[in-house]
N, C-alpha and C positions, 0 to 999 in steps of 0.2 A: 378532706380536711388533712388527713395523715397521708395521703397517696401526694397531694402537692407539696407536703414538706418533705417526704422521701425522694420526690423527684427533684426537688429544689437542692437538697443535700448531694444527689448524685452529681446534680451538674456542677457542685462546687468541687467536689471531689474531683470531677472529670478534668475541670480547669486548673484544679491545686498540683495536679500529677507532673504536667510539664513544668511547671515552674518551679517544682520541688526537685525535679531532674535536672533542670537549667541551673540551681544554685549548687546543687552538688557537684555539677560538671565544673563551673567557676571555681568552686572551693578546692576541687582536686588540680585543677591548673594553677591556682594561686600559692598551694602547697609546693607543686612540683617546680615553680619559677624561683620560690624561696631556695629551695635546696640546690637549685643550680648556680644561685648567687651564692649561696653559702660555699659550694664546691669550688667557685670560681675565686672567691675570693682567699680561701684555704690554697688554693693551687698557686695564686700570685705570690702569697707570702713566702711558700716553699721555696718558689723561683727566685725570689729576691735573697732569701737566707741562702740560697746556694751559692748565688753571686757573691756574696759577702766572703763566705768561706774561701771561695778560690781566688781570691784577692791576695797579692803576695803583700806583706807589711814587715817592717824592720823596727826594731826598739833603737832608739836614739841615746846617745850619751851625751853629755856637756863637753865642750870642747874649746879651748883658749888658744888661739894663736898670738904669738907676740914676736915682734920686731927690734932687736937692738934693745931690750927690756920694757918695750911698751906693746898693750895689748891692743893689737890691728883689729881683730875679729873674732867673734863669738858661735860660730856655727855649730849644730850638732852632727855628730858622725855616727855611723851606724857599724856594725860587726857581721860581718858576712864571709862567705868562702871565697878565696880567690880561685877562680875557674882554673887558671894555670897553674899554681902551685898546689892546687888542693889545700891549702891551709887557711884558718879562718884569720882575717885580719880587720884591721879600720879601715872605712871608707869614707871620703869627706864630699863634698859638694863642689863641682869645679866654680859654680858663682860665686862662693865665699873665697875660694883661691884667688879667684881674679881681682877680689876686694884687698886682699891680704897682699898679694904680691905688687898692687898699685901704691902701696905705701912704702915701699923699697925702692919706688923709680921704675919698676919693670912694668911694661903694658902686657896684658894676657887678655886674648879673645878667643871665645868658644865657636866653632861653625858647626850646627848641629845638621846640616845636609851633606857635608863632606867628613865628619867626625874626626876633625882637628881640634887641637887645642895649641895656639900659636903663641909663642913668648917671645916678645920683642926685647933686643937689649937696647938700653937707654942711651949709651953712646957708642961711638963707632970703636972706642980704646976700651969697650967692656971685655975682658979677659973670660974666653969661652972655651972650655973644652969639647971639641969636636972631632975627636980621635975615636975609633971604636965604634963607628955607628953600627946601628943595627940593619941588617939584612931587608932590603923594603919588603913589605908585605901590603896587603889589601885593607885600609882603614875600613870597619863597618860597625854596623850597630854594636856588636858587643866585643869591639875592639877598637880604640881610638889610637890616632898618630899624636904625638906630642911634638911640636916643632920648636927649635929656637931660632928667630930670624930666619925663617922657614925652610930649615933644615930638619928632617926628621932625626931628632936623638933616641927616641923611647917610645916603645908601645906599650900600653896599658889596658887592662879589662875595664869594662864599662858595665855599670848599672843603671837603671833609670827607677827611681823611687819617689817617694813624695816628700818632698822639703816642709817639714813642721812648722818652717815661718811664712812661709809664703803659700802654701797649701797648693802646690802645683808640683806636676814632675818634673824631675831635675836630674840632671848627670852627677853620678858621683864615682870617683878613682880611688884606688886604694892609695893610703899616704906612703908606702914604700916606694911606688914607682916615682912620685913626685918629688920624693927626695935625691932618688938619683938625679932626674932633670936640673934640681936646684944646686946639687955637687957641680953639676957640668957648668952651671952659670956662675960658680964661684962664692954660692952661699953655702954655710955650714947650718947644720938642722938636728935637731933631736928631737923625738918623738915619744912619750912615756906611756901613750895611752888615754892621755886627756888632754896632756899640752903639748904644745908645738913649739919650739923655738926657734926662732930663725935669725943668723947672724953673718955678716959678712967680715 
């Protein structure tokens, strides 16, 4: 009887050994898989974090553009270095400048494919100063050409940044360059760092 019991126990032990080995192998693979997934997740977070840190961003400031005493636009401007003068200056989105100028009777349009901002005089009798025009240069991504009635009157540096209102990338231009163009078009303008007053 004891021999039968011992024999049976030996048989069970022999059968259990492969099963235990299989279970141990499965557990090892599960642990390895979990570690791999954890590492992959950490790696992805690190990559995402790195991308966020490399993205350019600018602090925005309130702006009020007025024409003849009436507020015509309230965009947000940024302060960044002018790559040509190497000085810190205020930049405004061209889109909102288009809106502001439309209130004065002037039509302005931006062509993103040619990097040209064209301002059209509303009438043939509009007095324009087209003297001392700049030397012809190639308009490109970082340098736009500003036209009045299809004649180049100014070049300006360009920044592409996020517009906080529309949440899309848009073109920004320094206020000082736009002031020169408005002077040629017969406008008087004053910028105090926040408010831009335009008169004729």
